[in-house]
C-alpha positions, -999 to +999 in steps of 0.1 A: -872-181-216-848-174-242-816-168-216-825-202-195-824-219-229-792-208-237-776-213-205-788-249-203-775-253-235-741-236-229-738-264-198-746-294-223-718-281-246-685-301-248-654-293-260-631-312-285-595-321-277-578-294-297-606-267-290-588-231-282-615-229-254-599-257-234-584-246-200-548-246-207-528-270-182-496-253-170-460-274-166-444-280-133-420-255-141-444-228-154-462-236-125-433-228-105-424-196-122-461-184-119-460-189-083-427-169-080-438-141-101-466-136-079-445-128-049-437-098-054-405-094-023-391-121-043-392-105-077-382-073-061-351-095-049-344-105-086-344-072-102-315-061-071-296-093-082-302-085-120-287-048-111-260-061-090-250-083-121-253-059-149-231-034-127-206-056-122-199-072-150-213-046-176-200-017-153-166-028-154-166-032-195-179+003-200-156+016-172-127+046-187-100+027-154-087-004-148-094-016-110-054-015-106-050+024-121-033+046-097-040+083-100-019+114-093-018+146-078+009+175-073+009+184-037+029+211-024+049+199+009+076+209+032+108+193+018+147+192+033+166+203+001+197+216+025+215+203+061+236+226+077+256+217+107+277+237+131+311+221+146+306+234+183+329+206+195+366+199+184+372+174+156+400+154+147+418+156+113+444+129+110+472+128+096+491+097+105+461+073+117+484+048+134+503+076+161+466+099+159+446+072+173+415+076+191+432+073+225+455+096+216+428+119+205+411+118+239+444+128+256+445+155+231+411+170+235+423+167+278+449+186+276+432+215+254+406+211+283+433+215+310+454+238+291+484+216+288+507+218+267+518+181+263+509+148+276+520+113+275+504+078+266+526+044+267+556+065+272+555+084+240+551+125+245+530+147+223+528+177+220+495+202+220+498+235+196+472+259+201+471+280+173+434+298+182+404+286+200+394+269+169+430+247+157+451+232+175+481+214+161+488+177+178+529+161+172+545+133+182+580+146+185+585+168+154+563+149+132+523+166+127+502+134+131+466+154+134+448+185+144+418+193+163+394+219+150+363+234+153+366+245+112+365+223+083+372+226+047+342+217+028+342+216-011+324+240-031+308+215-049+298+177-049+315+157-021+349+165-032+376+149-003+410+166+006+442+155+017+459+162+053+484+185+037+452+203+019+435+208+047+459+219+073+475+246+048+440+261+041+430+263+080+465+276+089+461+299+060+432+308+073+440+316+109+468+335+094+498+315+109+507+298+076+545+300+076+560+304+041+524+318+030+525+346+010+500+380+014+490+395-023+467+417-035+438+408-053+436+401-091+419+430-113+384+422-122+383+395-095+351+408-077+350+387-049+385+397-041+384+435-049+352+434-023+375+414+003+403+438+000+384+467-002+371+459+034+407+459+045+419+485+024+416+508+056+440+484+077+463+489+049+462+450+050+464+424+018+430+402+023+444+372+000+470+347+011+485+326-017+498+291-002+509+255-021+496+222-015+502+188-032+518+211-059+492+229-065+490+270-059+460+281-039+448+313-024+426+321+005+404+353+008+392+370+041+361+351+037+382+318+042+370+307+002+398+286-014+401+294-053+429+272-075+453+290-103+420+296-126+406+315-100+380+286-096+365+287-063+374+249-051+367+251-009+359+271+016+369+266+055+344+273+081+329+259+117+297+252+096+291+224+071+264+228+043+252+204+020+228+198-005+206+169-004+203+160-040+238+153-052+228+173-085+221+205-065+251+228-065+247+259-036+268+289-046+289+307-021+267+334-017+241+311-004+262+296+019+271+330+037+240+344+035+225+310+052+255+309+076+245+349+087+206+336+090+215+307+113+237+325+136+209+354+138+185+325+148+161+329+120+136+304+114+128+316+073+157+326+046+149+343+016+178+338-011+182+357-046+204+341-068+221+361-096+192+355-123+168+376-095+150+348-083+136+344-054+131+316-030+124+309+005+129+285+030+120+273+064+147+265+090+140+239+113+166+224+141+168+189+148+178+183+181+184+153+177+210+152+156+221+184+160+218+198+126+196+224+107+171+211+077+163+237+057+131+229+038+112+244+012+076+237-006+078+218-035+055+201-059+057+167-056+039+136-077+017+117-047-009+093-052-042+110-056-055+094-015-087+097-002-099+122-028-135+135-023-165+125-049-160+146-084-165+144-118-136+127-124-141+101-095-181+101-089-168+079-049-133+095-049-103+075-047-092+045-017-061+050+001-035+036-032-052+066-050-076+042-072-110+053-089-136+039-060-162+033-086-144+012-104-128-008-081-169-016-068-176-026-100-143-053-100-151-062-065-185-074-074-178-089-101-151-113-080-177-116-052-201-129-072-176-151-091-166-165-058-203-172-044-211-190-078-182-216-079-182-223-048-215-232-043-215-252-076-186-271-062-203-277-029-232-291-051-214-314-072-199-329-044-223-332-025-251-342-046-221-373-059-216-379-020-257-378-010-267-397-037-250-426-035-250-426-002-286-426+000-295-450-030-277-478-019-276-477+019-265-501+042-225-501+047-223-478+022-243-451+039-227-457+071-193-455+059-200-423+035-218-406+062-192-413+090-167-392+065-195-365+064-194-366+098-152-360+098-158-330+078-183-318+097-159-318+126-131-300+107-127-266+121-131-243+087-119-212+102-088-220+115-081-240+085-084-210+066-060-190+084-033-215+086-039-217+043-035-181+044-007-179+065+011-205+045+002-185+012+014-153+026+046-172+038+051-188-002+043-150-014+014-168-035+003-143-065-033-132-064-050-154-086-034-185-073-044-171-041-082-165-053-085-202-064-065-215-035-097-197-014-125-209-036-111-246-030-109-243+002-141-229+009-157-255-014-140-284+005-153-270+036-193-265+027-201-295+008-214-319+037-242-302+048-255-307+007-245-341+010-269-347+043-296-329+023-295-353-004-294-383+012-323-375+033-344-366+002-330-396-020-340-421+014-372-410+009-376-409-031-359-450-033-390-466-020-414-450-044-432-465-072-415-451-101-383-465-087-393-499-087-403-491-121-366-481-134-359-515-115-382-537-134-372-518-168-334-527-160-322-493-160-286-487-148-284-475-109-263-445-125-291-436-145-315-442-119-299-419-092-293-390-119-316-392-138-347-397-118-335-392-081-315-364-085-341-343-108-362-347-080-342-334-055-333-302-076-362-280-065-346-285-029-311-282-040-321-247-059-335-230-028-301-244-010-275-231-032-296-199-036-296-193+002-260-203+003-245-181-024-251-151+000-235-169+031-205-177+006-203-141+001-206-128+034-176-155+043-155-143+014-162-106+029-152-114+062-119-127+049-107-106+025-115-082+058-096-098+077-067-103+052-072-143+048-091-137+011-085-118-023-058-094-023-048-068-040-049-062-074-082-081-074-110-060-056-135-076-037-160-061-014-147-076+016-112-065+012-126-029+000-142-025+036-111-036+050-104+008+051-126+006+082-097-006+101-085+029+104-106+052+127-099+082+109-112+067+074-142+052+093-154+089+105-144+107+078-147+092+043-174+073+044-170+070+001-147+046+009-166+019+028-205+028+031-212+018-005-191-012-006-210-022+023-247-011+011-238-036-023-229-063-003-262-057+023-284-056-009-268-084-027-270-108+003-304-098+012-320-099-028-304-138-027-320-144+006-355-130-004-352-150-037-346-181-016-372-178+002-395-171-030-380-200-046-391-221-016-427-215-013-429-218-055-418-253-050-441-259-020-474-275-037-490-270-003-486-228-003-518-207-004-522-189-034 
C-alpha cells in the first residue's frame, strides 16, 4: 500500500520552471552536434582530419628541415680527367695562310699519297719535301709555306701556342734534319739528359740537339722533350696530344710518357706513381666517334642525395631533388588544405551572393542571373586551366603568384553549383510566414536576405562545402600532377605524386609516392565522411 501511495504522489507532483529536475531542452546547434557525434564513422573522419591538420601545420613547424632544403652526398664515379689523341693522319701546320690555303693542303696530301715531289695549282708550282713518313715540308718556289705532319709540338703545361718557326725547328730537330743545329752532350747534373745520353752511349752519338728559334735557344733530347735556356721543359714533340681536362692541372712529362706507352700497348688500365710515391689508378676508354682516349679516374663528387632509402635522418628518404620526403609531405599537406579551403570559401561567397539575390527577387532578375550562371556552367574549366597554365609557364610566373592564380581560376569556375543551391532554398523559404513578418516589420531587403534567409541555408551550405573540399583537393592534386598546378619550390601532394610518371621510380621507390597517395586518400575520404555525417545530423527526419 505504501508503494502505491508513493507512486501516485510522484505522478501528481509538479515541477517549477527553475527546478533542476526538469528535462533540459537542447538548442538546435547542440542537437545537431549530438546527432553528429553519435555517428561513429563521422567522428572517425573528424579525427582523421584533425590528425592531417596537425601533421601539416604543426609538423612543418617542428620539422628540422625546410621544404626546399637539399641534401648532398659524396659519390665516387668515373670522371674524365685526361684526354689523349693520336695523330694518325697528316695535319697541316701553316706559315703563310694565303699561300697554304685549304685547296693547296688538299693537293699536298694527294701528292704525298701519290709520292709526287711537286704539283701545280692555278699556274703556281709547289714542291713537297719528304723529311720522313711523319713530316713533309711544302714550298712555293723557295718559300716554306707550311708543313704536313703527324707530329705536333705540344706545350708541357697550360695551353701555350708556338710560332711556326719554333714548331718547324723543333720538328726538324726531332727528326735530326735541322741544318745548323748543334749536337751537344747533356750538362752535368741534368738527369733527364744524362739518362738519354746513357742510352746512346754505345752508339757514341750525342743525345741532345741545340737550336735557336724566335731569338731564344732551346735544346731537344731523344725523347723529343724541348727545354729552354734555364733547363726548364717547355714543350715536347709527339704524335700524341695529351691534355688535362681541368686547366689548373699540370701533367708531368713522366705521366705522359708512361701513358703513351700504355696506349700503344692497348691497355685498358693505367697506373701512375708520382715523385712523392703516391699511386693513382685510371681507366682508359676509347671514344671511336671522337677518335680519342678518355682517361678516367674514380673521384668523389658532391651530388644531390636523390632517392635515398628511409633512414634515421630521413624517415621517408629523399626525392629526386635530394629533399626530405617527410618534410615535403608536411608542407604539401599544408598547401593542399589551404588551397582547398580558400577555393571553397571563394566559391561559397560568390554563390551565396548570386544565389541569394536571384532567389529573393525572382522574376526578371532571377531569369537574368540564372542565364549568367548557365554561361559559367558552359565554360570548359579544364581547357581554361590548361591555357592559363601554359600562359603562366610562358610568363615564367613565380610559384606564389602561380598558386594564387590557380585558386582564383578554380574559384571562378566552381561557384555556379552553389548559386543554384542557394537560389532553390531561398525560393522555398521566402514564401514562409517569418519572411512575411520581416516585410511587415519594415526590415530592409539586404537584412532579409543575409540575416533571415541565408542563415536558414547554412546547414545545406556546410554539407556542400565539406563535400566540395575533397573534390577541390583532388582537382588541385590532378592539376599539380599534370604540371599545371603548384610548382617548385612549393610542395603539394599532387606534385609529389608527379614522380610516378617515371616507371623506374614507380616500381622501385615506393616511399616517394605511396605516402602522398595515402594521405591524399585519407583526407578526401575523411572530408566525404564528415560531410555525410553533417548531412544526417542536419536532417530532422533521420532515425536516432
